[in-house]
C-alpha positions as CSV (number, residue, x, y, z in Angstrom):
1,M,129.4,-121.9,112.7
2,I,125.8,-120.6,112.9
3,A,124.0,-119.8,116.2
4,H,120.4,-119.0,116.8
5,V,119.4,-117.2,120.0
6,M,116.1,-115.9,121.2
7,V,116.2,-112.3,122.3
8,V,113.8,-110.9,125.0
9,L,114.1,-107.1,125.4
10,S,113.0,-107.0,129.0
11,T,114.7,-106.8,132.4
12,D,112.0,-109.1,133.9
13,E,114.0,-112.3,134.0
14,A,111.2,-114.5,135.1
15,A,108.9,-113.3,132.3
16,A,111.7,-113.7,129.8
17,L,112.5,-117.2,130.9
18,A,108.8,-118.2,130.9
19,A,108.4,-116.9,127.3
20,V,111.4,-118.7,126.0
21,C,110.5,-121.9,127.7
22,Q,107.0,-121.7,126.1
23,R,108.7,-121.2,122.7
24,I,111.0,-124.1,123.2
25,K,108.1,-126.4,124.2
26,M,106.3,-125.4,121.0
27,Y,109.4,-126.1,118.9
28,A,110.0,-129.4,120.6
29,Q,106.6,-130.7,119.1
30,F,108.1,-130.7,115.6
31,S,110.3,-133.6,114.8
32,A,113.0,-131.6,113.1
33,Y,113.5,-129.4,116.1
34,A,113.3,-132.4,118.5
35,K,116.0,-134.0,116.5
36,M,118.1,-130.8,116.5
37,F,117.8,-130.5,120.3
38,A,118.7,-134.2,120.7
39,Q,121.8,-133.8,118.5
40,A,122.8,-130.8,120.7
41,G,122.6,-133.0,123.8
42,W,119.1,-132.2,125.0
43,V,117.8,-135.7,124.6
44,S,114.1,-135.1,125.3
45,V,113.0,-131.5,125.6
46,A,109.4,-132.6,125.7
47,G,110.0,-134.8,128.7
48,S,112.5,-132.5,130.4
49,S,112.0,-131.3,134.0
50,E,111.3,-127.6,134.6
51,E,114.9,-127.2,135.8
52,E,116.3,-128.8,132.6
53,L,114.0,-126.7,130.4
54,N,115.0,-123.5,132.3
55,T,118.7,-124.4,131.7
56,L,118.1,-124.9,128.0
57,A,116.2,-121.6,127.8
58,Q,118.9,-119.7,129.5
59,T,121.4,-121.3,127.1
60,L,119.4,-120.2,124.1
61,M,118.4,-116.7,125.1
62,I,119.7,-113.2,125.6
63,S,117.5,-111.0,127.7
64,G,117.8,-107.5,129.2
65,N,117.7,-103.9,128.1
66,Q,119.2,-102.7,124.8
67,T,122.7,-102.2,126.3
68,T,122.8,-105.7,127.8
69,V,121.5,-107.3,124.6
70,R,123.9,-105.4,122.4
71,S,126.9,-106.4,124.7
72,R,125.9,-110.1,124.5
73,V,125.3,-110.0,120.7
74,E,128.7,-108.4,120.3
75,A,130.4,-111.1,122.4
76,L,128.7,-113.8,120.3
77,L,129.8,-112.1,117.1
78,E,133.4,-111.8,118.4
79,S,133.5,-115.5,119.3
80,G,134.1,-116.5,115.7
81,L,130.5,-117.2,114.6
82,D,130.0,-117.1,110.8
83,E,126.3,-116.2,111.2
84,L,124.0,-115.2,114.1
85,L,120.3,-115.5,113.9
86,L,118.4,-113.3,116.4
87,Q,114.8,-114.2,117.1
88,L,112.7,-111.8,119.0
89,V,110.5,-113.3,121.7
90,S,108.1,-110.5,122.7
91,I,106.5,-110.4,126.2
92,A,104.7,-107.1,126.2
93,D,104.7,-104.8,123.2
94,E,105.9,-106.6,120.1
95,A,106.2,-103.6,117.8
96,H,108.2,-101.6,120.4
97,E,110.4,-104.6,121.2
98,R,111.1,-105.2,117.5
99,E,112.1,-101.6,117.1
100,E,114.5,-101.9,120.0
101,L,116.0,-105.0,118.5
102,L,116.4,-103.3,115.2
103,Q,118.1,-100.4,117.0
104,V,120.5,-102.8,118.6
105,V,121.3,-104.5,115.3
106,G,121.7,-101.2,113.5
107,S,124.2,-100.0,116.1
108,L,126.5,-103.0,115.6
109,P,129.8,-102.4,113.7
110,I,129.7,-103.9,110.2
111,T,132.6,-106.1,109.1
112,I,132.8,-107.1,105.5
113,A,135.0,-110.1,104.9
């Protein structure tokens, strides 16, 4: 199984949620993503209420400081996923946040099957 999660390296939960909601709205404009969301049970992201969009965003994102993000990523990896795609969603300083995410990824234990 493959999972794709958006990562926001910030403890500002409202800003993280807003940024991920904005990204989801952008993706929902493309038919391939709209179809993917529908297949996952999110029938109409474009027509969703703010509450539904927030729920979807919270489902698709990891936010917090490096320790929190690392813990959540480890839990996902331990859940039996074959692959995990981490997508940075920047809300302040993209270069710094990218470096933080790379530090998180670099600190993960490597398992070679």
